[in-house]
C-alpha positions in Angstrom: -2.6 16.1 1.4 -0.7 18.7 -0.5 2.6 19.5 1.1 2.5 16.3 3.1 5.1 13.6 2.8 4.3 9.9 3.2 6.4 6.8 3.7 4.6 3.8 2.4 6.0 0.4 3.5 5.5 -2.7 1.4 4.5 -0.6 -1.5 5.8 -2.7 -4.4 2.4 -4.5 -4.8 -1.1 -5.1 -3.3 -2.5 -2.8 -0.7 0.8 -0.9 -0.3 1.0 0.0 -3.9 -2.6 0.9 -4.1 -2.2 3.2 -1.1 0.9 4.9 -2.6 -1.1 5.6 -5.8 -4.1 7.0 -3.8 -1.9 9.2 -1.6 -0.1 10.7 -4.6 -3.5 11.3 -6.3 -4.5 13.3 -3.2 -1.4 15.5 -3.4 1.1 13.7 -1.1 4.8 13.3 -1.9 5.4 9.6 -1.6 8.4 7.5 -0.6 8.0 3.9 -1.6 9.7 1.3 0.6 10.1 -2.4 -0.2 12.6 -5.1 -1.1 12.0 -5.5 -4.9 13.5 -2.6 -6.8 12.0 -3.6 -10.2 8.5 -3.6 -8.7 9.0 -0.3 -7.0 10.1 1.3 -10.3 6.9 0.0 -11.8 4.8 1.6 -9.0 6.6 4.9 -9.0 5.8 5.3 -12.7 2.1 5.2 -11.7 2.2 7.9 -9.1 0.4 11.2 -9.8 2.6 14.3 -10.0 -0.2 16.9 -10.5 1.0 18.8 -7.5 4.7 18.8 -8.6 5.5 16.1 -6.1 9.0 14.5 -6.2 8.3 10.9 -5.4 11.2 8.5 -4.6 11.8 4.9 -3.5 14.0 3.0 -1.1 14.8 -0.7 -1.0 15.2 -2.4 2.4 14.3 -5.6 4.2 11.8 -5.4 7.0 13.1 -8.6 8.5 16.2 -6.6 9.5 15.1 -3.5 11.5 18.6 -2.3 12.2 19.6 -2.4 8.5 16.4 -0.7 7.6 17.2 2.1 10.1 20.7 2.5 8.8 19.4 2.7 5.2 17.0 5.5 6.0 19.6 7.5 7.8 22.3 6.9 5.3 20.0 7.9 2.4 19.3 11.1 4.2 15.5 10.6 4.5 15.2 11.7 8.1 14.9 15.5 8.6 13.0 17.2 11.5 12.9 20.3 9.3 11.5 18.4 6.3 9.5 15.7 8.1 7.6 12.6 6.9 4.1 13.4 8.0 2.4 10.0 7.2 3.7 6.6 8.0 2.0 3.5 6.5 3.3 0.4 8.2 2.6 -2.5 5.9 4.6 -5.6 5.1 4.0 -9.1 3.8 2.2 -11.4 6.3 3.9 -14.4 7.9 3.6 -17.8 6.3 0.4 -19.8 7.1 0.3 -22.8 9.4 -0.7 -24.1 12.8 0.8 -22.2 15.7 1.6 -25.3 17.7 3.8 -26.5 14.9 5.6 -23.2 14.4 9.3 -22.8 15.2 10.2 -20.1 17.7 12.5 -18.5 15.2 9.7 -18.1 12.7 7.7 -16.2 15.4 10.7 -14.1 16.2 11.2 -13.3 12.5 7.5 -12.1 12.3 8.0 -9.8 15.3 11.1 -8.3 13.7 9.2 -7.7 10.5 5.9 -6.4 11.9 6.5 -5.0 15.3 10.2 -4.0 15.7 10.4 -2.5 12.3 7.2 -0.5 12.9 8.6 0.6 16.3 11.9 1.7 14.8 10.2 3.7 12.1 8.0 5.5 14.5 10.9 6.4 16.8 12.7 7.9 13.7 9.8 9.8 12.4 7.9 11.1 15.4 10.3 13.9 16.3 9.6 15.5 12.8 5.9 14.9 13.2 5.9 16.6 16.6 7.7 19.6 15.1 5.2 19.8 12.3 2.3 19.3 14.7 0.9 16.7 12.2 1.4 13.0 12.1 -0.5 10.0 10.9 0.7 6.5 11.7 -1.5 3.8 10.1 -0.8 0.1 10.5 -2.1 -2.4 8.0 -2.8 -5.4 10.1 -5.7 -8.0 9.8 -9.2 -8.8 10.9 -7.5 -11.4 13.0 -7.0 -8.6 15.6 -10.7 -9.1 16.4 -11.1 -12.8 15.4 -8.2 -15.2 14.9 -8.2 -16.9 11.5 -7.7 -20.6 11.5 -4.4 -21.7 9.9 -2.7 -18.3 10.4 -1.1 -19.0 13.7 1.9 -16.6 13.5 -0.1 -13.9 11.9 -2.8 -14.0 14.6 -0.2 -13.7 17.2 1.9 -10.8 15.8 -1.1 -8.8 14.5 -2.6 -8.7 18.0 0.7 -7.4 19.4 0.9 -4.7 16.7 -2.7 -3.6 17.5 -2.0 -3.2 21.2 1.3 -1.5 20.5 -0.5 1.0 18.3 -3.3 1.6 20.9 -0.6 2.4 23.5 1.1 4.9 21.1 -2.2 6.6 20.5 -2.4 7.5 24.2 1.2 8.8 24.1 1.2 10.8 20.9 -2.3 12.3 20.6 -1.4 15.6 22.3 1.2 16.3 19.6 -1.3 16.2 16.7 -0.3 12.6 15.9 -2.9 9.9 15.4 -2.2 6.2 15.4 -4.8 3.8 13.9 -5.0 0.3 12.5 -6.6 -0.8 9.2 -7.9 -4.4 9.3 -8.2 -5.7 5.8 -10.5 -8.6 5.2 -10.1 -11.0 2.2 -8.4 -8.7 -0.3 -7.6 -9.7 -3.9 -3.8 -9.9 -3.5 -1.0 -12.4 -4.0 -1.0 -13.0 -0.3 -4.6 -14.2 -0.3 -4.0 -16.5 -3.2 -1.1 -18.1 -1.3 -3.3 -18.6 1.8 -6.1 -20.2 -0.3 -3.6 -22.5 -2.1 -2.2 -23.6 1.3 -5.8 -24.2 2.6 -6.7 -26.2 -0.4 -3.7 -28.5 0.1 -4.2 -29.0 3.8 -8.0 -29.7 3.5 -7.8 -31.7 0.2 -10.2 -29.3 -1.5 -9.9 -27.7 -4.9 -9.0 -24.1 -5.0 -12.4 -23.1 -6.5 -14.3 -24.6 -3.6 -12.1 -22.7 -1.1 -12.7 -19.4 -2.9 -16.5 -20.1 -3.1 -16.6 -20.9 0.6 -14.7 -17.6 1.4 -17.1 -15.6 -0.8 -20.1 -17.1 1.1 -18.9 -15.7 4.4 -18.7 -12.1 3.2 -22.1 -10.3 3.2 -21.0 -8.2 0.2 -20.2 -11.5 -1.6 -16.8 -10.7 -3.0 -13.2 -10.0 -2.1 -12.0 -6.4 -1.7 -10.0 -4.6 -4.4 -6.8 -3.2 -2.9 -7.9 0.2 -4.0 -10.9 0.1 -1.6 -8.6 -0.6 1.3 -6.3 2.2 0.1 -9.1 4.7 0.2 -9.8 3.9 3.9 -6.1 4.3 4.6 -6.0 7.7 2.8 -9.0 9.0 4.8 -7.2 8.2 8.1 -4.1 9.9 6.7 -6.0 13.1 5.9 -6.8 16.2 8.0 -10.5 15.1 7.9 -9.6 12.2 10.3 -7.9 14.5 12.9 -10.2 13.3 15.7 -10.0 9.6 14.9 -7.3 8.0 17.1 -6.5 4.6 18.4 -9.1 2.6 16.4 -9.2 -0.7 14.6 -11.0 -0.1 11.3 -12.1 -3.3 9.5 -12.3 -3.1 5.7 -13.8 -6.6 5.3 -17.2 -6.3 3.5 -19.0 -7.2 6.8 -17.3 -10.6 7.3 -16.5 -10.1 11.0 -19.2 -11.3 13.3 -17.9 -9.1 16.2 -18.5 -5.4 16.6 
């Protein structure tokens, strides 16, 4: 990925941070994007510079797509002559809970964060990708794209929308050397997963250890994913080696899904 530039959203921790580290290790120049500046500084210090990359970071809120757009433009990150070749759309998942009890505003907020922000970024970056005849758009979604997960009503809803949005773009952009794919993480050892299990333990009157053991029992490999493992799958899709892979949903779930 030498001479390629990557914008990694939600890169202050978890899968996003692991992906930024892996991309840099493979030669990409990385732009980190998230809300927490202190965390971003911690991540940027971990990025490999063996290929003389000049990594940078930008703070923005994915809940406000227009502000995110203005920030990218005002900070002078968008150049067709110096394009961003790789876009990793990844941001924190919506809060758990039953869909029937969810307020309409919470659903709208989730669409702003996950779909409209993604769409805005694609519209900004695609002209440069077309000029470079190289583009990789990778959306970190969820296995709920294939099987809705109980207790994650908003997430199930918005992730499905993102997956179909991405598939549609894959039809439209493939002729320009741009691929659009989705990564579907399974249970991954992140703060997000811990929050989900804590919520499940409270609502089911179980202890957290029982919830974790039950989750392990449903994964053929018998453990949660390390964010680094998901990052390696993302980096493969971002590489030239994945040039003929387009419009797919790739589960990284240890075999937990019962569907194909």
